[in-house]
C-alpha positions as a printed NumPy array, in Angstrom:
array([[ -13.877,  -67.391,   45.106],
       [ -11.847,  -68.985,   47.643],
       [  -8.659,  -70.65 ,   47.054],
       [  -8.814,  -74.381,   47.999],
       [ -12.266,  -74.375,   45.668],
       [ -10.669,  -72.437,   42.797],
       [  -7.978,  -74.644,   42.953],
       [  -9.737,  -77.696,   42.452],
       [ -12.284,  -76.07 ,   39.569],
       [  -8.64 ,  -75.238,   37.823],
       [  -7.831,  -78.475,   37.597],
       [ -11.18 ,  -79.08 ,   36.198],
       [ -10.879,  -76.718,   33.861],
       [  -7.323,  -77.431,   32.37 ],
       [  -7.817,  -81.2  ,   32.366],
       [  -7.033,  -83.317,   29.402],
       [  -9.586,  -84.656,   27.44 ],
       [  -8.993,  -88.381,   27.193],
       [ -10.837,  -91.112,   25.527],
       [ -13.167,  -91.763,   28.9  ],
       [ -14.201,  -87.842,   28.019],
       [ -15.131,  -88.645,   25.193],
       [ -17.589,  -91.912,   26.027],
       [ -18.888,  -90.169,   28.762],
       [ -20.194,  -87.496,   26.632],
       [ -21.411,  -89.346,   24.134],
       [ -23.418,  -91.57 ,   26.813],
       [ -24.713,  -88.323,   27.999],
       [ -25.999,  -87.229,   24.867],
       [ -27.966,  -90.493,   24.174],
       [ -31.226,  -88.729,   25.32 ],
       [ -30.074,  -86.29 ,   22.164],
       [ -30.134,  -88.893,   19.534],
       [ -33.422,  -90.41 ,   20.99 ],
       [ -34.915,  -86.99 ,   20.763],
       [ -34.008,  -86.66 ,   16.95 ],
       [ -35.421,  -90.002,   16.762],
       [ -38.519,  -90.081,   18.223],
       [ -39.548,  -86.566,   17.513],
       [ -38.802,  -87.061,   13.53 ],
       [ -39.993,  -91.1  ,   12.744],
       [ -43.408,  -90.294,   13.815],
       [ -43.645,  -87.923,   10.669],
       [ -42.917,  -91.257,    9.043],
       [ -45.021,  -93.865,   10.846],
       [ -48.138,  -90.903,   11.42 ],
       [ -49.48 ,  -92.448,    8.024],
       [ -49.896,  -95.847,    8.858],
       [ -50.683,  -96.023,   12.688],
       [ -54.441,  -97.213,   12.171],
       [ -56.026,  -94.957,   14.35 ],
       [ -58.101,  -92.208,   13.075],
       [ -57.021,  -88.743,   14.776],
       [ -58.821,  -85.755,   13.511],
       [ -58.816,  -82.29 ,   14.725],
       [ -56.405,  -81.353,   17.46 ],
       [ -55.712,  -85.476,   18.241],
       [ -54.506,  -85.35 ,   15.072],
       [ -51.848,  -82.362,   15.768],
       [ -51.321,  -84.   ,   19.084],
       [ -50.18 ,  -87.79 ,   17.343],
       [ -47.504,  -85.855,   16.086],
       [ -46.69 ,  -83.326,   18.887],
       [ -47.299,  -85.259,   22.134],
       [ -43.815,  -86.119,   22.505],
       [ -43.104,  -82.379,   22.613],
       [ -45.803,  -81.975,   25.426],
       [ -44.491,  -84.714,   27.26 ],
       [ -40.859,  -82.97 ,   26.897],
       [ -42.299,  -79.908,   28.655],
       [ -43.472,  -82.056,   31.626],
       [ -40.047,  -83.832,   31.681],
       [ -38.294,  -80.799,   31.883],
       [ -40.447,  -79.6  ,   34.94 ],
       [ -39.445,  -82.714,   36.568],
       [ -36.107,  -82.092,   35.8  ],
       [ -36.243,  -78.705,   37.58 ],
       [ -37.258,  -80.509,   40.905],
       [ -34.968,  -83.574,   41.001],
       [ -31.575,  -82.308,   39.021],
       [ -30.19 ,  -79.813,   41.842],
       [ -31.143,  -81.847,   44.591],
       [ -30.461,  -85.822,   43.317],
       [ -27.475,  -84.953,   41.02 ],
       [ -27.231,  -85.046,   37.258],
       [ -26.703,  -88.749,   36.778],
       [ -29.157,  -90.21 ,   38.352],
       [ -31.709,  -88.579,   36.269],
       [ -29.788,  -89.364,   33.166],
       [ -30.318,  -93.243,   34.536],
       [ -34.144,  -92.84 ,   35.41 ],
       [ -34.609,  -90.932,   31.719],
       [ -33.24 ,  -94.102,   30.317],
       [ -35.265,  -96.265,   31.738],
       [ -38.462,  -94.655,   31.472],
       [ -37.762,  -94.328,   28.08 ],
       [ -36.661,  -98.259,   27.297],
       [ -40.325,  -99.359,   28.761],
       [ -42.331,  -96.469,   27.093],
       [ -41.019,  -96.876,   23.641],
       [ -41.674, -100.496,   24.044],
       [ -45.351,  -99.899,   24.999],
       [ -45.957,  -97.567,   22.508],
       [ -45.128, -100.121,   19.823],
       [ -47.328, -102.718,   21.511],
       [ -50.259, -100.345,   21.645],
       [ -53.71 , -101.751,   21.761],
       [ -55.842,  -98.129,   21.154],
       [ -55.365,  -94.475,   20.404],
       [ -55.588,  -93.734,   23.774],
       [ -52.535,  -95.829,   25.272],
       [ -50.74 ,  -94.81 ,   21.64 ],
       [ -50.915,  -91.235,   22.64 ],
       [ -50.174,  -91.63 ,   26.656],
       [ -47.57 ,  -93.592,   25.758],
       [ -45.933,  -91.022,   23.231],
       [ -46.388,  -88.417,   26.292],
       [ -44.502,  -90.801,   28.338],
       [ -41.71 ,  -90.984,   26.125],
       [ -41.781,  -87.243,   25.981],
       [ -41.412,  -86.618,   29.655],
       [ -38.427,  -88.981,   29.19 ],
       [ -36.733,  -86.926,   26.637],
       [ -37.456,  -83.751,   28.432],
       [ -35.649,  -84.481,   31.414],
       [ -33.06 ,  -85.794,   29.612],
       [ -32.566,  -82.73 ,   27.469],
       [ -32.751,  -80.487,   30.594],
       [ -29.49 ,  -82.534,   32.326],
       [ -27.545,  -83.314,   29.66 ],
       [ -25.494,  -80.672,   28.764],
       [ -25.377,  -79.1  ,   32.179],
       [ -23.95 ,  -82.719,   33.219],
       [ -21.241,  -82.224,   30.049],
       [ -20.261,  -78.689,   30.844],
       [ -19.363,  -79.393,   34.499],
       [ -16.648,  -81.421,   33.863],
       [ -15.46 ,  -80.279,   30.345],
       [ -12.405,  -78.66 ,   30.078],
       [ -13.157,  -74.831,   29.322],
       [ -10.969,  -74.632,   26.116],
       [ -13.4  ,  -77.903,   24.995],
       [ -16.507,  -77.216,   26.647],
       [ -18.153,  -76.001,   23.45 ],
       [ -17.117,  -79.011,   21.12 ],
       [ -18.18 ,  -81.541,   24.172],
       [ -21.473,  -80.177,   24.727],
       [ -22.373,  -79.742,   20.716],
       [ -22.167,  -83.499,   20.86 ],
       [ -25.9  ,  -83.622,   22.467],
       [ -26.948,  -81.362,   19.339],
       [ -24.934,  -83.523,   16.881],
       [ -26.701,  -86.713,   18.552],
       [ -30.094,  -84.91 ,   18.089],
       [ -28.957,  -84.678,   13.906],
       [ -28.153,  -88.497,   13.935],
       [ -31.318,  -89.275,   15.67 ],
       [ -33.149,  -87.727,   13.057],
       [ -31.228,  -88.969,   10.018],
       [ -31.194,  -92.195,   11.588],
       [ -35.358,  -92.246,   11.686],
       [ -35.472,  -91.45 ,    8.207],
       [ -32.798,  -94.113,    6.914],
       [ -34.542,  -96.821,    8.821],
       [ -37.995,  -95.628,    8.349],
       [ -37.163,  -95.716,    4.599],
       [ -35.624,  -99.609,    4.738],
       [ -38.051, -100.443,    6.792],
       [ -40.779,  -99.324,    4.584],
       [ -39.393, -100.815,    1.499],
       [ -38.272, -103.724,    2.667],
       [ -41.994, -105.185,    3.357],
       [ -44.45 , -102.224,    2.211],
       [ -46.844, -104.649,    2.307],
       [ -46.682, -104.751,    6.25 ],
       [ -46.826, -101.247,    6.653],
       [ -50.028, -100.882,    8.335],
       [ -49.396, -103.592,   11.018],
       [ -46.093, -103.986,   11.573],
       [ -43.562, -101.668,   10.067],
       [ -45.295,  -98.565,   12.069],
       [ -44.391, -100.921,   15.141],
       [ -40.905, -101.797,   14.854],
       [ -40.08 ,  -98.46 ,   13.825],
       [ -41.222,  -96.943,   16.987],
       [ -39.979, -100.006,   18.971],
       [ -36.704,  -99.813,   17.556],
       [ -35.998,  -96.595,   19.984],
       [ -35.632,  -98.74 ,   22.951],
       [ -32.194, -100.314,   21.785],
       [ -30.043,  -97.405,   22.08 ],
       [ -32.107,  -96.21 ,   25.18 ],
       [ -31.468,  -99.665,   26.765],
       [ -27.797,  -99.255,   26.188],
       [ -27.38 ,  -96.275,   27.976],
       [ -29.907,  -97.407,   31.134],
       [ -27.027,  -99.882,   31.272],
       [ -23.398,  -97.994,   30.78 ],
       [ -24.949,  -94.597,   32.487],
       [ -24.823,  -96.318,   35.788],
       [ -20.651,  -96.2  ,   34.875],
       [ -20.558,  -92.714,   34.443],
       [ -19.147,  -90.497,   37.041],
       [ -20.981,  -88.32 ,   38.712],
       [ -20.712,  -84.38 ,   37.919],
       [ -17.683,  -82.987,   39.998],
       [ -19.12 ,  -79.373,   40.076],
       [ -22.216,  -80.621,   41.384],
       [ -20.376,  -83.525,   43.984],
       [ -18.283,  -79.897,   44.789],
       [ -21.279,  -77.955,   45.927],
       [ -23.398,  -80.979,   47.018],
       [ -20.558,  -81.541,   49.837],
       [ -19.711,  -85.469,   48.966],
       [ -16.574,  -85.352,   49.206],
       [ -15.152,  -89.212,   49.083],
       [ -17.51 ,  -89.544,   45.098],
       [ -15.978,  -86.44 ,   44.301],
       [ -12.408,  -87.642,   45.112],
       [ -13.144,  -91.223,   43.633],
       [ -14.804,  -89.446,   40.361],
       [ -12.086,  -86.793,   39.757],
       [  -9.633,  -89.946,   39.812],
       [ -11.472,  -91.713,   36.965],
       [ -11.085,  -88.574,   35.336],
       [  -7.398,  -88.546,   35.757],
       [  -7.353,  -85.663,   38.331],
       [  -5.622,  -86.449,   41.39 ],
       [  -6.608,  -83.979,   44.45 ],
       [  -5.241,  -84.351,   48.195],
       [  -7.482,  -84.513,   51.035],
       [  -6.562,  -81.284,   52.273],
       [  -7.579,  -79.187,   49.667],
       [ -11.102,  -81.441,   49.543],
       [ -11.17 ,  -80.741,   53.054],
       [ -10.968,  -76.858,   52.538],
       [ -12.816,  -76.806,   49.787],
       [ -15.81 ,  -78.629,   51.255],
       [ -15.641,  -76.262,   54.518],
       [ -15.513,  -73.538,   51.719],
       [ -18.416,  -74.353,   49.904],
       [ -20.47 ,  -74.866,   53.042],
       [ -19.474,  -71.07 ,   54.277],
       [ -20.676,  -69.254,   51.07 ],
       [ -23.966,  -67.854,   51.293],
       [ -25.037,  -68.43 ,   47.504],
       [ -28.365,  -66.767,   46.254],
       [ -30.635,  -69.153,   43.996],
       [ -31.769,  -66.355,   41.553],
       [ -29.55 ,  -63.089,   42.071],
       [ -28.809,  -60.924,   39.436],
       [ -26.893,  -62.856,   37.546],
       [ -29.167,  -65.96 ,   37.248],
       [ -32.023,  -63.641,   35.733],
       [ -29.566,  -61.798,   33.226],
       [ -28.515,  -65.227,   32.241],
       [ -32.247,  -66.296,   31.812],
       [ -33.557,  -63.686,   29.757],
       [ -30.538,  -64.503,   27.244],
       [ -30.94 ,  -68.148,   27.201],
       [ -34.877,  -68.073,   27.328],
       [ -35.263,  -65.349,   24.175],
       [ -32.355,  -67.711,   22.417],
       [ -34.498,  -70.527,   22.896],
       [ -37.62 ,  -69.166,   21.688],
       [ -36.506,  -67.848,   18.446],
       [ -34.223,  -71.195,   18.163],
       [ -37.897,  -73.07 ,   18.015],
       [ -40.346,  -70.408,   16.345],
       [ -37.759,  -69.4  ,   13.35 ],
       [ -39.324,  -73.144,   11.864],
       [ -36.068,  -75.642,   12.201],
       [ -38.625,  -78.105,   12.764],
       [ -41.333,  -77.993,   10.102],
       [ -38.737,  -79.421,    7.792],
       [ -38.365,  -82.651,    9.805],
       [ -41.509,  -82.998,   11.311],
       [ -43.577,  -82.087,    8.028],
       [ -41.088,  -82.707,    5.759],
       [ -42.389,  -86.009,    3.842],
       [ -45.744,  -84.707,    3.898],
       [ -44.832,  -80.889,    2.318],
       [ -42.217,  -82.761,    0.076],
       [ -45.094,  -85.134,   -0.945],
       [ -47.779,  -82.519,   -1.744],
       [ -45.237,  -80.481,   -3.748],
       [ -45.193,  -83.708,   -6.259],
       [ -41.35 ,  -83.179,   -6.942],
       [ -40.957,  -86.554,   -7.888],
       [ -42.588,  -89.035,  -11.096],
       [ -45.788,  -90.407,   -9.636],
       [ -46.003,  -94.017,   -9.022],
       [ -48.885,  -96.564,   -8.873],
       [ -48.047,  -97.288,   -5.498],
       [ -48.677,  -94.833,   -3.164],
       [ -46.34 ,  -96.585,   -0.516],
       [ -43.509,  -95.637,   -2.806],
       [ -44.39 ,  -92.215,   -3.385],
       [ -43.89 ,  -91.751,    0.646],
       [ -40.948,  -93.706,    0.505],
       [ -39.595,  -91.031,   -2.073],
       [ -40.616,  -88.515,    0.365],
       [ -38.784,  -89.613,    3.58 ],
       [ -35.81 ,  -90.301,    1.31 ],
       [ -35.566,  -86.937,    0.03 ],
       [ -36.124,  -85.7  ,    3.764],
       [ -33.13 ,  -88.097,    4.555],
       [ -31.04 ,  -85.74 ,    2.485],
       [ -31.959,  -82.886,    4.642],
       [ -31.256,  -84.826,    7.619],
       [ -27.758,  -85.921,    6.17 ],
       [ -26.988,  -82.181,    5.42 ],
       [ -28.22 ,  -81.232,    9.088],
       [ -25.633,  -83.837,   10.606],
       [ -22.622,  -82.723,    8.148],
       [ -23.815,  -78.797,    9.486],
       [ -23.579,  -79.368,   13.071],
       [ -20.109,  -81.344,   12.518],
       [ -18.895,  -77.171,   11.725],
       [ -20.187,  -76.228,   15.149],
       [ -18.295,  -79.195,   16.579],
       [ -15.347,  -78.646,   14.991],
       [ -15.63 ,  -74.232,   15.147],
       [ -17.159,  -73.012,   17.955],
       [ -14.351,  -73.449,   20.607],
       [ -11.926,  -71.666,   18.062],
       [ -14.549,  -68.839,   16.162],
       [ -16.427,  -68.636,   19.047],
       [ -20.522,  -68.667,   19.837],
       [ -21.354,  -65.124,   18.925],
       [ -19.563,  -65.333,   15.331],
       [ -21.265,  -68.493,   14.278],
       [ -24.634,  -67.448,   16.111],
       [ -24.986,  -64.152,   14.118],
       [ -23.81 ,  -65.791,   10.613],
       [ -26.378,  -68.308,   10.811],
       [ -29.218,  -66.344,   11.561],
       [ -28.36 ,  -64.055,    8.699],
       [ -28.076,  -67.245,    6.414],
       [ -31.437,  -68.711,    7.619],
       [ -32.97 ,  -65.169,    6.712],
       [ -31.488,  -64.839,    3.345],
       [ -32.502,  -68.589,    2.734],
       [ -36.305,  -68.496,    4.359],
       [ -36.786,  -65.2  ,    1.799],
       [ -35.273,  -66.868,   -1.228],
       [ -37.335,  -69.712,   -0.543],
       [ -40.373,  -67.688,   -0.416],
       [ -40.001,  -65.66 ,   -3.316],
       [ -39.532,  -68.57 ,   -5.598],
       [ -42.411,  -70.731,   -3.857],
       [ -44.409,  -67.527,   -4.391],
       [ -43.354,  -67.974,   -8.134],
       [ -44.604,  -71.47 ,   -8.809],
       [ -40.768,  -72.83 ,   -8.173],
       [ -42.047,  -75.374,   -5.909],
       [ -38.276,  -77.074,   -6.064],
       [ -37.535,  -73.711,   -3.841],
       [ -38.872,  -75.166,   -0.998],
       [ -36.306,  -77.67 ,   -0.901],
       [ -33.325,  -75.523,   -1.579],
       [ -34.442,  -72.857,    1.312],
       [ -34.953,  -75.593,    3.517],
       [ -31.352,  -76.866,    2.952],
       [ -29.778,  -73.708,    2.954],
       [ -31.811,  -73.139,    6.209],
       [ -30.679,  -75.98 ,    7.864],
       [ -27.158,  -75.669,    7.135],
       [ -27.158,  -72.38 ,    8.704],
       [ -29.072,  -73.515,   11.375],
       [ -27.21 ,  -76.68 ,   12.233],
       [ -23.592,  -75.016,   12.567],
       [ -24.734,  -71.5  ,   14.361],
       [ -27.701,  -71.524,   16.352],
       [ -29.095,  -75.359,   17.249],
       [ -25.623,  -76.759,   19.501],
       [ -25.57 ,  -72.959,   20.542],
       [ -28.981,  -73.232,   22.348],
       [ -27.836,  -75.995,   24.469],
       [ -24.553,  -75.313,   25.188],
       [ -25.184,  -71.405,   26.667],
       [ -28.131,  -72.853,   28.476],
       [ -25.797,  -74.914,   30.455],
       [ -22.506,  -72.228,   30.377],
       [ -24.759,  -69.204,   31.828],
       [ -25.844,  -70.525,   35.345],
       [ -24.088,  -71.246,   38.559],
       [ -23.503,  -74.571,   40.06 ],
       [ -26.304,  -74.787,   42.795],
       [ -28.648,  -73.356,   40.103],
       [ -27.362,  -75.164,   37.254],
       [ -29.945,  -77.938,   36.876],
       [ -33.043,  -75.885,   37.62 ],
       [ -32.169,  -73.136,   35.633],
       [ -31.437,  -75.883,   32.516],
       [ -34.664,  -77.668,   33.501],
       [ -36.575,  -74.457,   32.82 ],
       [ -34.857,  -73.304,   29.536],
       [ -35.82 ,  -76.97 ,   28.181],
       [ -39.539,  -76.534,   29.613],
       [ -39.661,  -73.156,   27.195],
       [ -38.006,  -75.118,   24.508],
       [ -40.192,  -78.029,   24.471],
       [ -43.133,  -75.584,   24.67 ],
       [ -42.167,  -73.26 ,   21.795],
       [ -41.919,  -76.437,   19.618],
       [ -45.119,  -77.776,   20.64 ],
       [ -46.634,  -74.809,   19.656],
       [ -45.061,  -74.545,   16.061],
       [ -45.801,  -77.991,   15.284],
       [ -49.701,  -77.005,   16.403],
       [ -49.526,  -73.769,   14.74 ],
       [ -47.815,  -74.768,   11.467],
       [ -50.57 ,  -76.672,    9.983],
       [ -53.078,  -73.307,   10.378],
       [ -50.672,  -71.412,    8.544],
       [ -49.607,  -73.901,    6.004],
       [ -53.737,  -74.019,    5.269],
       [ -54.062,  -70.529,    5.454],
       [ -51.236,  -68.42 ,    4.113],
       [ -49.425,  -71.052,    2.372],
       [ -45.832,  -72.159,    2.291],
       [ -44.451,  -69.146,    0.44 ],
       [ -45.981,  -67.339,    3.213],
       [ -44.989,  -69.035,    6.118],
       [ -41.517,  -68.576,    4.843],
       [ -41.772,  -64.966,    4.834],
       [ -43.171,  -65.103,    8.398],
       [ -39.872,  -66.787,    9.295],
       [ -37.794,  -64.704,    7.421],
       [ -39.392,  -62.173,    9.886],
       [ -38.546,  -63.994,   12.9  ],
       [ -35.235,  -64.238,   11.923],
       [ -34.587,  -60.554,   10.88 ],
       [ -35.688,  -60.073,   14.807],
       [ -33.828,  -62.694,   16.078],
       [ -30.692,  -61.515,   14.381],
       [ -31.147,  -57.962,   15.722],
       [ -31.465,  -59.221,   19.38 ],
       [ -28.688,  -61.186,   19.76 ],
       [ -26.584,  -58.868,   17.759],
       [ -27.468,  -56.632,   20.97 ],
       [ -27.479,  -59.382,   23.364],
       [ -25.369,  -62.378,   22.465],
       [ -21.974,  -62.522,   24.459],
       [ -18.753,  -64.192,   23.9  ],
       [ -18.091,  -67.243,   25.998],
       [ -15.434,  -69.222,   24.572],
       [ -12.365,  -70.087,   26.618],
       [ -13.891,  -68.609,   30.067],
       [ -14.261,  -71.103,   32.922],
       [ -17.973,  -71.332,   34.008],
       [ -17.414,  -69.285,   37.344],
       [ -15.981,  -66.255,   35.413],
       [ -19.057,  -66.278,   33.034],
       [ -21.188,  -66.273,   35.953],
       [ -19.395,  -63.425,   37.657],
       [ -19.288,  -61.422,   34.529],
       [ -23.154,  -61.257,   34.213],
       [ -23.428,  -60.232,   38.24 ],
       [ -21.436,  -57.531,   37.363],
       [ -22.622,  -56.163,   34.563],
       [ -26.022,  -54.962,   33.274],
       [ -27.293,  -56.572,   29.882],
       [ -26.736,  -53.346,   27.804],
       [ -23.249,  -53.846,   28.441],
       [ -22.576,  -57.767,   28.537],
       [ -21.783,  -57.937,   24.838],
       [ -18.563,  -55.369,   25.369],
       [ -17.62 ,  -56.375,   28.589],
       [ -17.563,  -60.132,   27.653],
       [ -15.576,  -59.658,   24.29 ],
       [ -12.978,  -57.604,   26.289],
       [ -12.623,  -60.49 ,   28.864],
       [ -12.04 ,  -63.24 ,   25.899],
       [  -9.546,  -61.178,   24.589],
       [  -7.761,  -61.221,   27.293],
       [  -7.942,  -64.663,   27.669],
       [  -6.822,  -65.363,   24.104],
       [  -3.736,  -63.103,   24.737],
       [  -3.116,  -65.092,   27.64 ],
       [  -2.887,  -68.268,   26.114],
       [  -0.693,  -66.828,   22.745],
       [   1.854,  -65.66 ,   25.422],
       [   1.928,  -69.038,   26.929]])
């Protein structure tokens, strides 16, 4: 890469993480919180929504936000590389705020489903750009922990939906079918409104500004990040960018896309959203808790039990936050799929033998391993593996695949439950875990401590059959350099 451009990128990669970095990372990840809250809160309120959905519409009530998110990711494909990361994040927050309020004010079933789908559009577009934005300003040795904030906020949103849902239903159970469900949906507008206001103050992605040739804005935003770059260096870098011939979808993009697309599909189809979308229903049907004369409190108990799983999810994601830049993506990922496989298998055996609490044990263990090694890793590599001119578009395509896979598993799981039962479903997920473990043992490289440009260059020069060994040798070389310093 040309010297002036490389010098600026090196300054970004070696920058010190200040409080501002954490603030803008949290603001970028607000969409993750809304993703977690809204896709989980529907599992609580669906029982009380006064519309008689049946058949496909019953499934769509739960899955509408996921399908809308696929549409939102597609919109992100056409906009984020053209208009920038920050602008899309602002628009997403605005759409979500309006749609959350209108969903709560729905006057009929059609309005409810349409607004839920529009909420999904905002979530999907946000998920397509948030981690790309974060990785483009993050120093290379802290990129993993900063980008994991998106996944951590998702888990906090899931937990928040259960805790708020339990509290609202417990305080005013008699209003569950009239006011409570509307309140739970409307509350999501509060963080989205905060995001809408504060995202205007965020800097734009410096890497996107570099390739877009916006020198003055780049200089200003780099200064906000604590980086002083003189005009002559910026002028030379801008000239180098203009003279570079970049192929949008070259061999590096195709190789990276293969790995990330496979990862994101297995991230969903191995069943992580089953305990969160259907958890309250499954737990209630297992009759693990003492019966109550008031069915409302039975529902509250089930939501509270799901809250325990959400707490586990949030706590385990902290492991990824702390260690993904130390231990690395690959080791965490492979150990995670191993643990997921074991707990799915144990759960299936226990449920088949009538030990129904085995389902809760399996869910808890599965979530721990997924949270620290699979969930956040998918969003991180979605942003790490691609070149800056196409990063936004490729992240959008990956988000589209993620949400379509999410939609499919949400629609299919009730059929699995009614045909092969909970134990059979767990055995299916066990098999999928095993396939994923073997696949990513062969394909998933280690990228900790590497610059985004080094990652792209290595994909360009290395066939898929050798990416694991090639990246391993490069990361080991980087570790030796750091130790020598």
